[in-house]
Structure formats: structure tokens, C-alpha cells
C-alpha positions as CSV (number, residue, x, y, z in Angstrom):
1,M,0.0,0.0,0.0
2,A,1.2,3.5,-0.8
3,D,0.8,4.9,2.7
4,D,1.1,3.0,5.9
5,K,-1.7,5.0,7.5
6,I,-4.2,4.3,4.7
7,T,-6.1,1.2,3.8
8,R,-7.3,1.0,0.2
9,Y,-10.6,-0.5,-0.9
10,Q,-10.6,-1.5,-4.5
11,D,-8.0,1.2,-5.3
12,V,-9.9,3.9,-3.4
13,E,-8.6,5.3,-0.1
14,I,-11.3,4.1,2.2
15,E,-10.8,7.1,4.6
16,K,-11.9,9.3,1.7
17,L,-15.2,7.6,1.2
18,P,-18.1,9.8,2.3
19,R,-19.3,7.9,5.4
20,D,-21.0,8.9,8.6
21,L,-19.2,6.8,11.3
22,R,-20.8,7.7,14.6
23,F,-22.2,5.3,17.2
24,R,-26.0,5.5,17.6
25,P,-27.2,4.0,20.8
26,S,-30.3,1.8,20.9
27,E,-33.3,3.7,22.3
28,N,-35.6,0.7,22.7
29,K,-37.5,1.0,25.9
30,D,-39.6,-2.2,25.5
31,P,-37.3,-5.0,24.3
32,K,-38.7,-8.4,23.6
33,V,-35.8,-10.8,24.3
34,L,-33.0,-8.7,25.6
35,T,-33.3,-7.0,29.0
36,R,-33.1,-3.3,29.5
37,A,-29.8,-4.0,31.3
38,Q,-28.4,-5.7,28.3
39,I,-29.3,-2.8,26.0
40,D,-27.7,-0.4,28.5
41,T,-24.6,-2.6,28.5
42,F,-24.5,-2.6,24.7
43,N,-24.8,1.2,24.6
44,R,-22.2,1.7,27.2
45,D,-19.6,-1.0,26.4
46,G,-20.4,-1.7,22.7
47,Y,-21.0,-5.4,23.1
48,I,-23.1,-8.1,24.8
49,K,-21.8,-11.6,25.2
50,G,-22.7,-15.1,26.5
51,I,-26.2,-15.3,25.0
52,R,-27.3,-18.9,24.5
53,I,-29.0,-19.5,21.2
54,F,-28.6,-23.2,20.4
55,S,-28.6,-26.3,22.6
56,D,-25.6,-28.6,22.6
57,A,-27.4,-31.0,20.3
58,E,-28.3,-28.2,17.9
59,I,-24.9,-26.7,17.7
60,G,-23.5,-30.2,17.3
61,E,-25.5,-30.5,14.1
62,I,-24.4,-27.1,12.9
63,R,-20.8,-28.1,13.7
64,A,-21.1,-31.3,11.7
65,Y,-22.4,-29.3,8.8
66,F,-19.5,-26.9,9.0
67,D,-17.1,-29.8,9.1
68,Q,-18.4,-30.9,5.7
69,L,-18.2,-27.4,4.3
70,L,-14.7,-26.9,5.6
71,A,-13.5,-30.2,4.2
72,K,-14.9,-29.2,0.8
73,V,-13.2,-25.8,0.9
74,L,-9.8,-27.2,1.9
75,A,-10.1,-29.8,-0.8
76,E,-10.5,-27.0,-3.3
77,G,-7.2,-25.5,-2.2
78,R,-8.7,-22.6,-0.2
79,D,-8.0,-21.9,3.4
80,A,-10.1,-21.9,6.6
81,Y,-10.7,-18.1,6.5
82,S,-12.1,-18.0,2.9
83,I,-15.7,-18.9,3.5
84,N,-17.2,-15.4,3.1
85,S,-20.6,-14.2,1.9
86,A,-21.6,-17.7,2.7
87,H,-25.4,-17.1,2.7
88,L,-25.3,-16.5,-1.0
89,T,-24.0,-20.0,-1.7
90,Y,-25.0,-22.2,1.2
91,G,-28.7,-22.6,2.2
92,R,-27.9,-23.6,5.7
93,V,-25.9,-20.4,6.3
94,F,-28.8,-18.4,4.8
95,D,-31.0,-20.1,7.4
96,L,-28.7,-19.0,10.2
97,L,-28.6,-15.4,9.0
98,A,-32.4,-15.4,9.1
99,N,-32.9,-17.5,12.2
100,E,-35.5,-15.8,14.4
101,R,-33.8,-16.8,17.6
102,I,-30.8,-14.7,16.5
103,T,-32.6,-11.9,14.7
104,A,-34.9,-11.3,17.7
105,H,-31.9,-10.0,19.7
106,I,-30.8,-7.8,16.8
107,K,-34.3,-6.3,16.4
108,D,-34.2,-5.2,20.0
109,L,-31.1,-3.2,19.2
110,L,-31.8,-2.0,15.7
111,G,-35.6,-2.1,15.3
112,E,-38.1,-4.2,13.4
113,H,-36.8,-3.3,9.9
114,L,-33.7,-5.4,9.5
115,V,-31.2,-6.4,6.7
116,G,-28.7,-9.2,7.0
117,W,-25.8,-8.5,4.6
118,G,-22.8,-10.5,5.7
119,S,-21.7,-14.0,6.8
120,H,-18.2,-15.2,7.2
121,F,-16.6,-18.2,9.0
122,F,-13.5,-17.3,11.0
123,C,-11.9,-20.7,11.7
124,K,-8.6,-21.0,13.5
125,M,-7.2,-24.4,13.1
126,P,-5.2,-26.0,16.0
127,R,-1.8,-24.2,16.5
128,D,-2.9,-21.6,13.9
129,R,-0.3,-18.8,14.2
130,K,-2.5,-16.2,12.5
131,T,-3.8,-13.3,14.5
132,V,-6.5,-10.7,13.9
133,S,-5.2,-7.3,14.9
134,W,-7.0,-4.6,16.7
135,H,-9.5,-3.0,14.3
136,Q,-13.0,-1.5,13.8
137,D,-15.2,-3.3,11.3
138,A,-16.7,0.0,10.0
139,S,-13.3,1.0,8.7
140,Y,-13.4,-1.8,6.2
141,W,-16.9,-1.3,4.8
142,P,-18.2,1.1,2.1
143,L,-21.4,1.6,4.1
144,T,-23.0,4.7,5.7
145,P,-24.2,5.5,8.3
146,S,-22.5,3.3,10.9
147,K,-25.4,1.2,12.0
148,T,-24.3,-2.4,11.6
149,V,-23.9,-4.9,14.4
150,T,-22.1,-8.3,14.2
151,V,-23.2,-11.5,15.7
152,W,-20.4,-13.9,16.5
153,L,-21.9,-17.5,16.8
154,A,-19.5,-19.9,18.4
155,I,-19.4,-23.1,16.4
156,D,-16.7,-24.4,18.8
157,D,-16.0,-23.3,22.3
158,A,-13.9,-20.1,22.2
159,D,-11.6,-19.3,25.1
160,V,-8.3,-17.5,25.7
161,G,-6.3,-20.7,24.9
162,N,-7.6,-21.2,21.4
163,G,-7.8,-17.5,20.4
164,C,-11.2,-16.1,21.3
165,M,-12.1,-12.5,20.4
166,R,-11.1,-9.6,22.6
167,F,-12.9,-6.3,22.9
168,V,-11.9,-2.9,24.1
169,S,-14.9,-2.0,26.2
170,G,-16.4,1.4,25.4
171,S,-14.1,2.1,22.4
172,H,-17.1,2.5,20.0
173,H,-17.6,6.0,21.5
174,A,-14.3,7.2,20.1
175,G,-15.5,7.3,16.5
176,Q,-13.3,6.0,13.7
177,L,-9.7,5.6,14.9
178,E,-6.5,6.1,13.0
179,F,-4.9,2.8,11.9
180,R,-1.8,1.7,10.0
181,A,-1.4,-0.9,7.3
182,S,-0.3,-4.3,8.7
183,E,3.0,-5.8,7.5
184,A,3.1,-9.3,6.0
185,S,5.5,-10.4,8.6
186,E,2.9,-9.8,11.3
187,N,0.9,-12.9,10.3
188,N,-2.3,-10.9,10.5
189,V,-5.5,-12.1,8.9
190,L,-6.4,-8.4,8.3
191,N,-4.5,-5.5,6.7
192,Q,-5.2,-2.9,9.4
193,T,-3.9,-2.4,12.9
194,V,-5.0,0.2,15.5
195,E,-2.2,0.7,18.1
196,D,-2.2,1.7,21.8
197,V,-5.8,0.5,22.2
198,E,-5.7,0.5,26.0
199,Q,-6.3,4.3,26.0
200,Y,-9.8,3.7,24.6
201,G,-11.1,1.3,27.3
202,S,-10.5,-1.9,29.2
203,L,-9.7,-5.2,27.5
204,V,-12.3,-8.0,27.7
205,D,-12.0,-11.6,26.5
206,D,-15.1,-12.8,24.6
207,E,-15.1,-16.3,25.8
208,L,-18.1,-18.3,24.5
209,K,-19.4,-21.8,24.7
210,A,-20.5,-23.4,21.5
211,G,-24.0,-22.4,20.7
212,E,-23.6,-18.9,22.3
213,I,-23.4,-15.6,20.6
214,S,-21.9,-12.2,21.3
215,I,-23.1,-9.0,19.6
216,H,-20.8,-6.0,19.0
217,S,-21.0,-2.6,17.4
218,D,-19.2,-2.0,14.1
219,L,-17.2,0.7,15.8
220,L,-16.0,-1.5,18.7
221,L,-12.2,-2.2,18.7
222,H,-11.7,-6.0,18.7
223,S,-9.0,-8.5,17.9
224,S,-8.0,-12.1,18.5
225,H,-4.7,-13.8,19.4
226,Y,-3.3,-16.9,17.6
227,N,-4.6,-20.3,18.6
228,E,-2.1,-21.8,21.1
229,S,-4.1,-25.0,21.7
230,D,-4.7,-28.3,20.0
231,R,-8.3,-27.4,19.6
232,R,-10.0,-25.7,16.6
233,R,-11.8,-22.3,17.2
234,C,-14.5,-21.6,14.6
235,G,-17.1,-18.9,14.7
236,L,-19.7,-17.6,12.2
237,T,-20.0,-13.8,11.9
238,L,-23.4,-12.6,10.8
239,R,-23.8,-8.9,10.0
240,Y,-27.0,-6.9,10.3
241,C,-28.0,-3.2,9.6
242,T,-31.1,-1.1,9.2
243,P,-32.5,-0.7,5.7
244,D,-31.6,3.1,5.6
245,V,-27.9,2.2,5.6
246,R,-26.5,2.7,2.1
247,A,-23.7,0.9,0.3
248,I,-21.6,3.4,-1.6
249,P,-22.1,2.9,-5.3
250,G,-19.5,1.0,-7.2
251,Y,-18.8,-1.9,-4.8
252,D,-22.1,-3.9,-5.1
253,W,-22.3,-4.6,-1.4
254,E,-26.1,-3.9,-1.5
255,K,-26.6,-6.9,-3.7
256,E,-25.8,-9.2,-0.8
257,G,-28.3,-7.7,1.7
258,V,-31.2,-9.9,2.6
259,L,-34.4,-8.2,4.0
260,I,-34.9,-10.2,7.2
261,S,-38.0,-8.3,8.4
262,G,-39.9,-5.1,7.9
263,A,-39.6,-3.1,4.7
264,D,-36.9,-1.6,2.5
265,P,-38.9,1.3,1.1
266,D,-36.3,2.4,-1.4
267,G,-35.4,-1.1,-2.6
268,H,-31.7,-0.4,-2.0
269,W,-30.8,-3.9,-0.8
270,G,-30.7,-6.7,-3.4
271,N,-32.7,-9.2,-1.3
272,P,-31.2,-12.3,-2.9
273,P,-33.3,-15.5,-2.5
274,R,-32.2,-18.5,-0.4
275,P,-30.0,-20.8,-2.5
276,E,-32.0,-23.7,-3.9
277,R,-29.1,-26.0,-3.3
278,D,-26.6,-26.1,-0.6
279,H,-23.2,-26.5,-2.3
280,A,-21.5,-27.7,0.9
281,V,-23.3,-31.0,0.7
282,D,-24.8,-30.7,-2.8
283,Q,-28.2,-31.1,-1.3
284,P,-31.4,-29.8,-2.9
285,W,-33.6,-27.6,-0.7
286,T,-37.3,-27.8,-1.5
287,T,-38.8,-25.9,1.4
288,R,-37.9,-22.9,3.6
289,S,-37.7,-23.2,7.3
290,K,-40.0,-20.9,9.3
291,S,-37.1,-18.7,10.3
292,T,-36.5,-17.6,6.7
293,S,-40.0,-16.6,5.9
294,S,-40.2,-13.3,7.8
295,G,-39.9,-10.3,5.4
296,R,-39.1,-12.5,2.4
């Protein structure tokens, strides 16, 4: 990159994109599944963690599915971090993006009108030496305004030993932060690094049991260490925003956004259909689950 303080997005200096990157607290006074205390925690700290979504049996089935998907991807010569925009290809991931047990929590934060636009498996294999440096998600995305939250669904148990996520509590209030370009020698999954993060808040380990989720703001500083254990650490990130968020023209991000519930009055988001086949297992899908029907 030409400048170590600038990250480029498709040959455009992303810092020069016209975006509104300010945290907007949830003002919901009558949440349905979250508590008022959890909403206050999200507004103050930028995250909520340890929310149980799936039972041990249910997450075991999801894990078995991911094992098939990962084996297929590795056999194709790709790596464990390459399964991105997965809801566009894999019916089972589309179902998870639209799962009502997950989206009910997001509606309590963002409102009834909801778009799901991202899905990415972050899988650290045993003794994986790659790290994810301190960063803010919003710095990477040609989206405005900053009104996206990320769900991190633990496919495997995630703890300090196998490289769980870490948050800087309260850092989302600082707005977009200056970052530098990461060097190849740093073994970093990403290409950005924010330094001296302790000045923005206290460090918190996002330890999760398989089947639990955490939710964090797109402006919250977060990272993860390399996997020092003999255990895998896989999580599925699911990204949600309100329909008034706009993808900056020229990048086609709006084409990946699925209207989960409510309305998209301007028709900005592409609202792609659920894949008819799941290419992880080459399985035809003839019906939709109840969880994918809302707003579709």
C-alpha cells in the first residue's frame, strides 16, 4: 500500500469515502428478548456476550455441517478463512442469518426493519499462528451511516487458549480511529492495525461456549490472538443493519443484503433468494424453514 496509514478498498482510499461513522445508541424502551440492562450494556460497552441460542445438540448438528463445508473448501485449495458471503451459496448459512432466535436479539437493538448482509466463517485451526489485529469493522466497509452490528456465533468453544475474540470496552464511543497498514511479517489475517488501544477502554475476553453468541458494534475495537491450543476455534459472523444504511455505489455490497424483516422502502438492498441447493453438501432444498419466511 502506498501509505502505511491508509487502507485501500478497490484502489480507493477508504478514509476518503463519504461515510458517517458515529455510534447511535439503541433507544428501545420495550425490548422483547434482551433485557433493558443488556441494552444499556451494549450502549455503554459496545457489546453483549454469552447469549445462549442453540442447545448442545443443535450446535453439534451445525458443527457437523460446517465440518463438511470446511472439508470441501480445503479440498478445493482454499483456506479456513475463505468462506465469506456464505449465505449467497449455502442454504444452511442463509437459514442461520435469518434465524428468528438470533434476529430477535438484533431487532431489540436496531428495530423491526432489518437487513442481513454478511456471513463469514472465522476458523482458527489447531496451532494456527495467524492473529486478527485490533480493528474496527466499520473502517473496512463502504457503508454509511455506521449502523451495523455483528453476531459472532461460536461453532466451537472459544476461550483464551484457542484464540477467542477480545474487545476494548467502550471504544465504540471514540468514533473512527487512525490505523496503520499491517505488514506481511505480522501474520495478521487483516490488513489494518490500531495501536495503543488501552487508551480507549478496558480489554475484555469474549469467551463463549459453542451455541452462544456475542453481539458487537461496528465501531468497537476488537481482535484475537493466535490459537495456542490443539483445539479448533470456529465462529460464524453474521452482519445486520437497518435498511436506511447505504452501500456506496461501485462496490455492489447492496446486492448481498437480505431483507430479514420489515420493509426496505427504497429497494436499496438486493434481497437475494435463499440458495435452492446447498453446495456444501450438494443437497437440494425444497422448502424454507419458518425462520427464513419473515420479510421474504
